[in-house]
N, C-alpha and C positions, 0 to 999 in steps of 0.2 A: 346331222351330227358331225361336229369336228372330231377328227380322229388324230391321235398322236402320230407324228411322222416317224420315219425310220432314222433313229438317232444312233444306230450302232456304227462303230468304226470298222475299218478294214479287217476282215478276218473274223468279225464278231457276228454271232447269230442275232437276228432281230428279236427283241423280247416279244413274248406272246402278248397280243392285244388284251387289255384288261377290261375296258368298258364293254358291257354287254355279256360278261361271263357270269354264270350262276354259281358264284363261289359261296361256300358256307361262311358264316361269320367267324372272323379271326378271334373275337373276344369271348366266344362261347366256352372254349376250353378252360379259360381262367375262371369264368363265372361258375361253370358246372363243377369244377374241382374244389370250389369253396375258397379260392384265392382272391376273390373280389372283396372290396372293403366298402361297406355301406355305412350310413351315418351312425347307426347304433353300435358299429364295431369300433368307433372312435371314442376313447375314454381318457382324456388328458388327466394327468396326475393332479389331485386336489380338486376335482370337479364337484361343484354343487349341482344337485339335480332338482328339476322343477316339476311340480304337479300343479294343475290348474283347478281352482274352484270354479265350477260352471253353473250357470243358471238352470234351475229345474222348471222355470216358468217361461212360457213363450212371450209374455209381456208383463212387466212389473216395474214399479219404482224400486230403486235401491235406497233403503232408508239408513242402513248402517252395516258395518262389517266388524266382527269381533273375533280375534284369534284366541283360542283357549289353550293351545299348545305352546311349546317353547321355540318352535322353528320360526324362521324369518318369513313374514308375510308381506307381500307387496300389493298395494291397491293402486287405482288410478291416481290418487293423490300423491303416492310415493314416487311415481315416475313422471309426474307433471314437471315440466322444466327440463326433463332429460329426453322425452320422446313425445311425439304427437301422433294423431291418427294417420292411417294409411292414405296415400294419394288417390285421386280419382282421375282416370284417363278417359277422354271423350273423343269420339270420332267427329269429323267435320260436320258442323251443322247441328250437333246435338246439344240439348240443354239437360242439366242435371241439378238436382237439389244439393245443397251443401250438407250431405249426410254420409260422410266417409265412415268406414268401420273404425271404431276406437280400438286401441290395443287392449285395454281393460274397461269394463263398463263404468260409466261415470255416475249418472243419476238414474238410469233405467236400463233394463235388458229388453232385447227385442226378439230373441229366439232361444229355444231350449238348447243349452250347450254353450252359450256365449260365455267367454272367459270373464270372470268377475275379479278374481284375485289370483296371485301366484305364490306358491309356497316353496321355499328353498330349503333343502336338507342334504345331509351327507350321502344319502342313497335314494334311489327312486322309491323304494318301498317306504322309507321314512317320510318322504315328501308326500306320497299318496295317503299314508295314515294321517299325517298332520293336516292335509287338506280336508279330511272328514271332520276335523275339530274346529274348522272355521265356520262361525255362525254368521249368516247373512240375513238381515231383516228385509223382507220384501213386502210391498203392497201390490198384490196382483191386480192387473188391469185386463180389460176385455181384449182377447187376441183377435186378429183378423187373419184368416187362412185362405179366403177366396179372393183372388186379385180383382174380380169384378165387384166385390163388396168393399174394396179399399177406397178410401177417400183421399189418399195421399199419393201423388205422382212423384216418383223419384227421378224419372228419366223420360225425355220426350225427344222425338225426331220425326220429321216428315219431309217428303219431297214429292213433287209432281212435275212431270215433263211430258210434252206432247199435248195434243188436244184430247184430254181424258174425257171431259164432259161431252164433247162433240162426238167422240167415238162411241160412247155409250148411247147417245141419242140416235146415232145412225145404225146401231147394231140390229141385226135380225134376231139375235138371241143373246140373252144375258143369263149366265149361270152363277148362282150364289151358293156358297158352302161355308160351313164352320168346321174347323179342324183344330185338333189339339195334340201337343206332344208333352207328356207329363214330366215332372222332375225325375231325375235319376242320379245315382251316386257313382262317382268315378271308381272307387274301390280298387286302387292300385295295390299290388302285392306288398310293397313297402309303404307304410304310412309316413306322415310328415315328421319332421324333426329338425332341430337346430342346436348348435353348440357355439358359444361365443366366448372370446377371451380378449381382454383389453390390455395390451402391453403399454403401460403408462410411460415407460422409459423411451420406447420407440414412437409413441403417439399413434399406434396402429391398433385398430379393432379388427380382429379376424372372426368371421362368421363361417362355420361349416354348416351346410344345410342340404337336405334332400330336396332338390329343385330341378327345374328343366334347363336352367342355364345360369350363368354367373352374373352377367351384367344387368339384367332386369332386377335381380335381387339386390345388387349393389345400388342401383339407382333408387329403388324403393326404400332401402335402408338409409341412404344418405338423406332422403326426404324426411323420414320418420325421426331421425336423430338430429336433423338440421346440421349435418356434418359434411365436410368436404369429402367427395368421393375418393380422393387420393389418400385419405386417412383410414380407409376401409379396405380390407381384403376379403373376398368371398371365395370359398373353396367348395366345390360340388364334387363329392366322391362318387362311387358307383351308385346308381339310382335304380330302384326296383319298380319302375313304371310311374306314370303320372296321368296320362290321358287328359292333360290340360289343367289338372287340379293343383299343380305345383309351379304354375307359371309366374306367380307374383309372391311377394313376401307375405307369409302368414302373420296374422296379428300376434300369435304366440311367439313367433321368431323375433318380432320386434320387442316383445317383453324380455325375451332371453338376452337380446343385445343390450337393452336398457339396464337389466340386472347386472350384466357383466361390467358396465360402466360404473356401477355402484359398488361392486365387489372387486377384490384383488385376486379373484380366482376364476377359472373357467366355469361356465354355467351351461347346463345341458337339459334339453327337453326332447323326449322321444314319445310320439303319440301312440296311444293304444287304439285298437280297432273301434271301440265304442266312440271315442272322441272323433275318429275319422268320419264315422257315419254322421255324427251330430254336427260337427263344427267345421269340417272341410267343405268349401263351397260346392254346391251341386250344379248340375247341368240341366239344359232344356227348360221346361216350365213355360212354354209359349202357346198362345192360342191365337187363331187368326180367323177373321171374317173376310172372305175372299170373293171378289166378283170378276168374272171374265166375260168380256164382250166379244161376240163373234159375228161374222157374216153368215149368210145362209149356206155358203160353201164350206164353212168351217175355218175361215181365216181369222186368226186371233187379232183383234183390233186394239184392245186396251185391257189393262188389269188394274183393279183397285184392291187394296187390302188394309185392314186395321189390325195390327198385331198388338196383343196385350201380353206383356211379359211379367211373370211373377218373380220379381227381383229379390224378395226377402226383406230383411229388416234394415239393411244398410247397403251402400254401394262399395263393393270391393274395387280395387284399381281397374279391373277389366270387366266388370259387370255389364257395362254398356256395349261391349264389343259383339257378343253373339246376337242380340236383337238387331243391331245395326247391320251386321253381315247378312242375317236372314232377310231384312228389308231390301237391301241392295241386290239380292239375288232373286227377287220375286218375278223376274222375267224368265228365269230358267234358261233353257237352251233354245228359246223360241224368238222369232222375229215379231216383236210386239212394239208398235210405234209409240204407244202412250202408256204411262203408268203413274198411279198416285198411291203412295204408301205412307202410312203413319204408324209410329211405334209409341206405345204408352207403357212405361215400366212402373208397375204398381208396388207399393210397399205392402208386404205381408209379414206376419210374425213367424218367419222361417229363416233358416240359415240363408245368407245371400247366395245368389247364383253367379256363375262365372263360366269360362270356357270349359267344355267337355268335348271329347273327340268329335270334331266337325264344327262345333261352336257356331251355330247358326245356319250352317250349310244343310244338315239333315232336316232342320225345321223348314227351310225354304223349299227344299226338294219335295218334302212331304206335302206342304201346302199347295205348291204349284202342280205337282203331278196328280194329286187327288182331284183338284178342280178340273184338270184336263180330262181325266177319265170320266168324271161326272158330266162334263160337257159332251163328250163323245156319246155317252149313254143317252142323253136327252136329245141330241141331234140325230141319233141313229147312224152315226159314223163309227167305223171300226177305230178303237182307240189308238192303234198303231198308225193307221192311215192319217188320223187327225194330227198326230205328232209329225209325221213325215211332211205334211202340207205346210207346217209352220217352223221347221227346224232352221236355225241359222246355218247357212252354208258358205257364206263369204266372210273372209277374215282379212284384216281385223274388223271386228263388229262392235260398235258402241251401243250400249243399251240406253233407253231413255233416261235411266237413273244415273248414267254417267260412267259406268265401268266399261272398259274396252277389252273384249275377249281377243286374245292374241292369236290363237290357233285352235284347230279342232277338226274332228270328223265325226259329228254327232250322228249322222246317218249310218256311218260305218259301225259305230259302237252299237247302235240299235239293231242293225241287221245281224251282227255277230251274236248278240245276246239272245235273240230269238232262235237263231240256229242252234245255240248251245243248250237252251232250256227245254226244247221240244215241247211246245205248248200243249196243254190238255184242257178239255172242258167236258165234264160228264157229271151225272148225278143219278142216284137211285134211292131206294128206301133207307139205306144205311149211311151214305156219305155224299158230299158234294166236292167236286174237284174243279179248280179254276186256276187261271194264269193271270198274272199282272206284271206290268212293267213300270219301271221308275227311272227317269233320267236325271242327270244332275250336271251342274257346272259349279266349280268351287274356286274361290280366289286363293292365291298363294303368292309367295315372294313379296316383293316390295321392301322399302327401307334399305338396310345395308347389313353386310357381314364382312369380316376381315380374316386375313390369314397371313401367316409368316412361314417362310420356307428356309431351311438351312441345310446345305449339302456339305458333308464332311469330306475329308481328303480320301477316305476309303470308298466313297460313292454312296454311303448310306445317307438317308434323308430324314430330317425331322420336320414335321409340320404342326404348327400351333394354330388351332382354329377357334374362332369366337363362338361357334356353335358347340353345343354340349349334348351328348347322347344320354338317353334314358330308356334304351331298349331298341332303338331304330337300326343300329348297326353302322354308325358313322365310321368306326375304326376300320371297317372293311370297305365300304363304298368310297369314302374319301381317299383311302390308300389306293384303290383301283384307279381313280381319276389321276392321282399323282404319278403312280407307276407308269401308266400309259403315256402321260405327257412328258415324263422325264426319260422314258425308255429304260426303266430299271425293273428288276424283279420286285414283286409285291413284298417280299420279305425284307427288302432294303428300306421300306418306308415305315417310320414310327409316327403315330399320331399322339398329340398332347391336347387335352381338353381340361376345362373345369376349374382353373385357378386364375382369378382375375389379376394376380400379380405376374402371371406368365403369359397368358393368352391375350390377343388383341381384343379391343372392344367390338361388340356387335349388338344386334337387336334381340336375338333370342331364338330358342328352338321351340317352334310351335307352327301350327297351320300348314303342315306339309311343305315347309319352305327350305329345309336344310340343304338338299342337293342343289336346287335352283340358285340359292343365295350363297351359302357357305361353300358349296362345291365350286361355284363360279369364282368365288374369291380365291380359292386354291389355284384355279387355272390362271387367274391374273397374277397371283404371286409367283407362280412358276415362270410366267412370261417375264416378270420383273427380274427374277433370278437369272434367267438366260440372257437378259440384256445387260446385266450388271458387269462391271469390270472384272471382278474375280470369279463370277459364276458360283458364288457360295451362299449369298443371302438374297432373299426376295420377300417383299411384302406388298400387300394390296388391300384396298377397301373396295368392295363391289356394291354398286347401287343399281336398282332396277325398278321400273314400274311393276305393278301387279301382273302376275301370269295366271292363267286359268286352265286348270285341269278339268276333265269331264268324264262322263261314263254313262253306261246304260246297264241296268240290272233287271233281271226277270226272275219271277218266282212262281212255282207251282205249289199250291196249297190244297190240303184236304181237311174238310170239317166233318166230324162225326155227328150225325143228327141227334143221336140219343143222348150224348153227353156235352156237345159243343167243343169237344177236344180238337185242337188245331195241330195239324202236322204239316210242317213245311217239307214237301217231298224233295225238292231240289232248288238250287239257286244258280243262276248264271250271272257272273260278275265280269263285266267288260269295262276296262278303264283306259283312259288316254292320259298318261302322265308326262307326255313328251318323251324325250330320250330316257331310256331305262339304263341305269348303270349296272344294276345287278338284278336279273330277273327272279332269282330265287328269293332274295330279300323283298323284292316288290310283291311277289305272290304272298309271302308271309304277312306283309302289311294288309293286303286285301283280305286274306282269310281271318286275320285278327279283327279287322274292322267289321267284317261281315258277322262274325260271332257276336260282337258287341251290339250290332244292329239287330240281330235276331233276339238277343237277350231283351232288348227294349220292346221288341214285338211281342214276346211271349211271357216275360216274367217281371221285368224291372219297372218299378214305380216307387218313388219316395212319397209315401202316404202319410199325411198328418191328420189327426183327429180334430174335433171342434175346439179343443183346448190348445191346439198347436203342438201337441206331442207327436213326435215322429214314431209311427207304430211299427217300423221295420228296421230298427237301428242295430241289426246284427245279421250275420249270414244264416241264422236260424229262420229269419223271416224275410230276408231280402235275397232273392235267388239270382244267381248268375248263370249264364250259358256254360255248359260243360261239353266235353267231347262226346259224351253219351247222347246229347240231344242234337248235335250238329248234323244237318242233312248233307248230302253230297253237294259240293260247290265246284262248278266248272268255271275256270278263270281264263281270261284272254286279255291281251293288250293291243291297243291301237296306238301307235306312236306318231303323234303330230308335233314335231319339235317346235318349241317356242323360238321366235326370232329375237327374243329380248335378253338372252344370256348365251354365253359361249358353249354351254352344254346342250342347249335346247330342252332343258328340263323344266317341268312344271310342278309335279308333286303327286304322291301316291298314298300318303299315310292315313287318309281319312275316307277314301272312296267307299270302302265297304260299309262304314257306319252311315254314310250319306244315302247311298242308293238302296240299301236293303229295306228300311222301313217303308219307303214309298212303294217299292215293288210288292212287298207282302201286303201292305194296306190295300193296294188296288186289286190284288188277287182275292182278298177277303171280300171287298165290296162287290166284285164280280160274282163271287160265290153266293152272296146274299142278295143278289138282284139289285144292287145299288145302295144298300143300307150303309149309312155313314157311321161307322164306329171307329174310335181312336184307340191307339195302343195304351197299355198292353192288352192283347186280345186273349183274355182269360176264357176258360171253359164256361164259366157262369155267364159272362158277357155274351159270348157267341150263342150259348144255349137259349138265352132269353130272346136274342134277336131271331133265332130260328122259330121260336114259339109265337112271336108276334105276328098277327095277320097283316098282310100287305094291304093297306087301305088304297082305295081308288084315288087317283089324283082328282082334286077338286078345282076346276078353273075358277078364277075370279078376276075382276077388273081392278086396276089399281090407279093411284093418282098419276102414275107415269103416262097414262092415256092422255090426260089433259096437256101434257107437255109435248105430245107428238105433233108434227106438222099436219096440216089438213091433208086428207086423202090417205091417212094411215090409221091403223088401229092397233092397240097393244093387247095382247092376251097373256096374262100371267098364270103360269101353271105351277102350283105348289106341289112339289113331289114329296108328299108326306110319307116317306119310306120308313123302314123299320126304326131308324133312329131320328127321322124327321129333321135332318139338318140341311136339306138342300132345297133351294128355291130357284126356279127357272123362269126367266122372262123371255117369251117368244114374241117377236114383232114380225108380223106378216104384212108385206106391202101389196097394194093393189097392182095387178098387172095391167 
């Protein structure tokens, strides 16, 4: 880690080092005292309020729209020529159908809650009342809710590297498994919203929105309106959480902006909780068939996987990103020479999916770590020992899929997690206790961020960052970086965020990238300031390849035989985020992510019925983890600084959400003798697994035998365990 030098003059005390100090967040006093300003606190004079008419059908033709009230109603036809559908962003090598999300439904609706029309009125209440008077004529169509039953592919990506087929042919064992992570709801404390005003005299459209950053919203809106970015200003006030769900422009925000262009008044939309459940894009929803080829000694030779993603009715701008990230991370923390991964994004009649905390990383960790435990069970090798035999230990390390891990200490993380969790294994007539581990590696950083630094004559410093906070604590961690580098007290540093007219351009706040990218931009801007002639102004744009954080989680679980009740007794969370700027805030990120991961393990699932109706669209039916259910969580950090940025930072915001499901899933599988069950692990699901008799494995020969070279024979053992999702191919060579 680069440390700030001693910049104090003669007779001056050296300022206290700031990086590494566990300081409480400076912004909390303002937020907790009610002095913060969220989107719905903004109410410009003369504002028109918007309520949306939303589809009650999962799939239907729209035959006609008729307004019975006196309020202004906008349909897709009214905004045609003023706005177009949202953009689609694709990772390298991906194909996507031309199915972007429209701002308002045109000829059909594809999920319950899709906006069909917008009603403008003098108050929110009047707009909501008027929306109920809008009649829409629908012709219902048959919905598709199972991605495996879908005949329409919206997204495709695949990559193979290394001798995949040769590795599987040469393998002494091939383990197969099917694993799923269901859809979940982001459910931030503050729902979405937007306000737009078009200053026709200035030629400037201003959009206030609850979002994760300014410039992604600006770029999306410029696309939607086909308008020069310089003619748009985006302001992001205080934001009450996002977890990925506010990363790109909402379709409704595009409608608000288009309405503001048609009106000479501000236009406002503030989402209610029901709308947030139904229409804000959801996370996860991935299923994977995974194969792992191993030698007799347990060396991992190759991995194959086919990931099916339930992407919903349309492609949002970043729908493709989580499945791609999951696919690229399918080698996990292991030295695997060959990999072949394919992704198929299937259209269903559900709200589209997009990034949710981890955004593909939890799915990859779950798929990989579950197959590793299954392989250990079938080979008769301790699962921790199997991991140790295959961990990446030399860096930089390039995976066969093409990502380069910059630094890490995977073995150190694993050892520390086991030490903290105190593994248990026991069972009696009342309960079963077991321990599981889950390791992860996650991508972060990449692309660019910017910063500007201004030092006043009195020594105070103002920093404008392209990154924008929504709960992470940027105003504290970034100020710590600046204070140490400049040799000033923390109170001398003021941070400014969230106004595209004031802050420099950047990529955005997501994927645990803020410290590595925006923090490094601040370092470079300070270097520019110190090299400047007047020492008053500095600016910089920082670019970097991807960096890779990692970690190991362990869980001890208890399952009650009589009821199937799951209790997570304790969690050990060990993360390697590179250099840690503020240990207190880093631990807070871990605990928050772990709580969300545990929620997915025990309660959370976005369930749709056969008609495509979301059956849990409120907190009465969709449960979140609370403090009352949280088990003890022991945290620790292993710091392996990245060589790719001046801070050595990698990222910490998502580790808890990534490692927890894999660890808990493996603990449950261990408790059930290898039964393959996927989250959420409800009482009913676990009780039924406990009641099912464990069938004996039935050996059978398969066509793989014919493909073996002479002198070899193949024996396929089908492990028809309680959930029947594991198949193992054991190949024994003649001695």
